[in-house]
N, C-alpha and C positions, 0 to 999 in steps of 0.2 A: 492492372499493374501487378506484376509478380514481385512480392517482397521477399527479401532473403531470410525473413523470420516468420514463424507462424503466428496467427492471432491467438489470443488466450482461449482456452477451452471452457468458455463461460458456463456451459450447461453440464460439465463433467468434472474433470480433475482441475478444479480451480478454487481460488480463495472464496469465490461467491458461494460455494457449496459447503463451507466448513461449519458455519453456525446452523444451517438447516440440518446437516448431518448430526450435530450435537443434539439438536431438538429431537431428531429421529431416534437417537440413542436413548433419550429419556422417555419417549412415548412409544418405543418399540415399533416404529414405523419405518418406511423405506426412504432412501435418498440416493442420489448418484454417488456420493462418497459414503461407503459403508464403514461405520465405527462400531465397536463393541457396545452392547447394551449396558446401561448403567443407570443408577438412580440419582447420581450426582456427577456433573460434568464441569470441568474447568478448562476453558480455552485461553491459552496464553499466546500472546503475540510478541515475538522478539523483533523489534524494529531493526531492519537491515540484515537480518539473517537469511542469506541466500543458501539454496541447496548446495551449490558448488563450493561456497565458502565453508560451510559446515563439514562437508565431506573432506575437503582439503586439510582442515584443521581439527579433525575429530579428536585427536589426542588431547586437545585443550578443552574439550567438552565431553568428558567421559560419560556423564549421565545421559546427555542427549544422544550420544553415540549408542548407548545401550537401549534406548527407547525403540520400539518397533515402528518401522515406517508404515503408515496407513496406506501410502501409495509409493511404490518403489520409484525412485528418481524424482520425487517431489511433485508438486502441483504448480499451476500457473498463478502468478499474481495477475492483476488486471493491468490495463493500459490506460494512461501512463503508469509505469511501475514506480509509484511514489506514494508516500504515506497517506496523504489526504484522500487520494482516490481509493487506495487499497483498504483503508480502515472503513470507509463508507461502503465499499463493496462487501467487506466482511460483515458489517452490521446490518446491511439491507438484504444481502443475498443477490444483489443486482450488479450488472456490468456498469461501467462508468457512463455509458450513453443513456442508461435508464435512470440513474440517480442524479446525474448532472454535475458531480464534483469531478471535473475532467482534468485535474492536474494540480500541481503545487501553486500555480498562479495562472488564472485564465480570465478572459474578458466576460463580464456579466452585463448583458445589455441593459437590464433594469437598473443596475447601479451606474451605468455609464462609465465604468472604470474596471480595472483589474481587481479581482478578488484574490486575496491570499488566505486560504482556509486555515493555515496554522496560526495566524494571528487574528482570526475572526472572532468577534465577541457576539453581539446580539443584533447588529445591523449590517446588511439587510437581514430580515427575518429568516432564520435558518429553516423553519418549517415551511416557508414558501419557496426558498431556493431548493430545498430537498424535501418534498412533501410525502415521499413514499414511506409506508409503514416499515419499521425495522423488524428484524427477526427477534430482537429482544422484546418488543411490544407483542409480537405474536406469541412468544413463549409465555409471557405473563398472562395473556388471555387464555392460555391452556392450563393455567393454574401452577405454572412453574415459578419458583422463587428466583428472581434474576438480580444479580449484583454486578455492577460495573466498577472495577477498580482501576484508577488512573491518576495522573498527576493533578494536584489541587488546582493548578493554574488553568486546567481545561474543564473544570467543573462548570457546567452551564455555558461553555463556549459555543460558538456557531458550529464548529466541527463536531463536538460532542453531541450537540442536539441533532445534527444531521445524521450522524453515524451510529450513535450509541444510546439514543433516547429509549426509555423503557427500563424498568428496574430501578434499583437503588444505587446511586453513585457514591463511591467511597474514595476519598482522596488519599493518595499514597505517593510519596515523592522518591523514596529510596527503595532499593531491592528488598531490604529488610521489612519496611512498611508494607510493601506489596505482598510479600510472603505471608505476613501475619493477617493482612486484610483478606486476601483471597482464601486462605485456609479457613479463616473464621466465617467466611460467607457460605461455606458448604457444610457447616456443622449442624444446621437446623434440619427440620423434617424434610425429606425429599418429596418431590423432585426439586433439585437445585441446579442452577446454571450460573457460573461465575466467569467473568472475563478479567484478565490481568495483562498488564503491559510493561515491558522492559525496554528502556530507551538507550542504554549506554553503549551498546555495540554499534548502533547507527552513528551516534555522536562521535565516537573515537574513529570510526571508519571515515567519516566525512573530513575530519581534521587531520588525522595522521595517516590514513589509508587503511583499507581492509588488509588484514594480515600483518599489520605493524605490531610492534611490541605492545603499544598501548591498547590496540584492538584485541590482541590475544589475552591480555590481562582482563579486559572487560568481558570477553567471552567466557573466561574461566569463572569470573565472579557471577555472571548470569547463570551459568551451568550449575554452580554451587547453590545459588538461590533456588533454582527450580528443583534441585534434589531436596533441599530443605523443605520446600513446599510439599513435595511428594511424601515426605515423612510425616507431615502434619495432618493430611486430609484423612477423612474416615475411610475404613475399608470399603472397597468396591468403587471408590471414586475414580472416574476416568479423567486422565490428564491428557490434553491435546495441545501440542506445541506447533506453531507455524510462524512464518515471517510475513512481512508486507512487501518486501522486495529484496533483491540482492544488491550488489555494488560492484562498480568498476573503478579501478584506480586510473586516473587520467594524468599522465606525465605532462610536463610543460610543453614538450615538443609536439604533443598531439592536440593542443588547444588552439582553436581558431577563433579569432575575434570576428564578430559579425557587426561591429560598429561602423564599418566602412560605408562610404557613400553609395556604392553599388548595391549593397544589401538594402538600403533604405528606399530605393525607387519603388513607388506605389505601395509602400508599407506604412501604416499608421501606428502600429504597436507590435511589440514582440514580448511574449510572456513565456510561461513554462519554465524549464530549467535546462542546464547545459546539455543534458542527454536527450531532451525532447522539447523542441521549441514550437510553441504556437505562434504563427505569424499571421497577423490580422491586416488585411489589405485596405487601401483607401477605397471609399465608395466609388463604384464604377470601374475599378481596376479588374483586370482579367487574372484570376487566381492561377490559372494554368500557366500564363506567361511569367508570373512572379515565381512559381515553382520551378519553371525551366531556367530562369535566371539564377536562382539560388543553386540549382543543381550544377549549372555551369561553373559558378564561382567556387563551389565546394568540391566538385569532382567526386572521386571515390571516397572522400572523407565523410560523406553523409548520404543518406537516402532522403530525397525530398518528394513529397506527394501532396496532392490537394486534399481538402476536407472530404470531398466526394469519394476520392479513391480510398481514403482511410476508412470511411464508413462502409463502403462497398466491400472492403477487405475484412470487415468484421472486427476491426481493432477495438471499437467501443461497444460492441454488442448491439442490441436493439436500442435505437436512439429515440428518446421521448420527444414529443413536440416542443420546440423551442430550445432544446439542449444543443442542437446542431450549431446555433449561433454562438455558443460558448467555445466551440472548438475552432482552432485557427483555420483561416481560409487555406493556409498552407502549413504543413508540418515538416520539420527538419529533424532527422534522427542521425546522429553520428554513428559511423561504423567503428569497429575495433574499440580502441580505448580513447577515442576522441571526445572533445567537449566543445560546444559552441558558446563562447563567452561574450559578455558585454558589460559595459560600465554601469548600466542601469541596475544590475544586480551583482555588483562586483564582489560582494562577500560570498554569495552562493557560487559565482563563477570561479572564485579562487579556491574552493574546497578541493582537497585531493581526491576523496572518494565521491563518486557520482552515481546516479541511477535515473530511471525514467523511461528508458528505451525498451526494446524488445529482445535484446540478446539474452541467451540462456542465463548468463551470469546475473542479469538484472531481473529477469522474469521468473525464474524457477525458485520456489521456496519449499522448505521441507514441510511435511505433515507427519508428525510423530505422535504415537500414543503410548500410554503406560497406565496400568490399572492397579490401584492399591490393593494389597493382599488382605 
């Protein structure tokens, strides 16, 4: 099946390669993404910061606009282009098919239910759900001092254990706390690797829309915080800024309810999010027939494909044994600025800004570098 969008470049210009490149910078080794050599590296993830959005609103982020692009035009997030999948790919260096966190919400056979990684605590065991060694653990084994700075509520969570295990976790809830914690993490003897996370751009984009007045103010505040962080780190420190996904504003007229009876034929569960739906079929149902039915119902408003077609197209990269069962038997991706909504996740379905799909606006994220003088 020929898709209208390319698969992520997992082995090259992709979020999977960012932390390996940071480690290569510290160890003076090679990686697909080339970063300047440094003794201290800070990797910052701005949730929801797409390459297109940053370029369009560069005047509201003057420091980010001044940073040098490590890759012109940005890099690929992974698929689905959503936080849980992308953060795990950032932390493990693996595509979603290899680490198994295949979306915002997906069927986990051993749980017998849908797993929501953002609300995941300690059950099921995250080290079993995502057993792969993280890049942070590898860095520690190389003698690199690793610090992970993130919201206190995620300290010890299932997603943190899956994506960010390794190193010292430092709780920070506000941009100010994040600036102080991250800058403090790289004051010690090198080599040092620190990770920091900024969430407000994504939150305001979901609620008010990307490019809204609220979103622009949060972008300005995030840009100022990153500038303040740059002013605090030791000379020679390399600052690397990226995003986990972009965002599409979905107007009311582009939203399609999938709660109708016709969509439910041979379907036992729908998960994912409005820009990328996992559709799990009833035992014995023909996934190809369900995909064809959904395609007829949605027409040009979405691209519908089977799990096999998605895997063959390389959307999930190399798929580890058992992970295929977490992927929907059928996948539905809206085109344009559409959204596939349902009452079962009415809050998420009602958000203005959405992501998860393969469009450039969702998939492309910046990779920016700056080195302290």
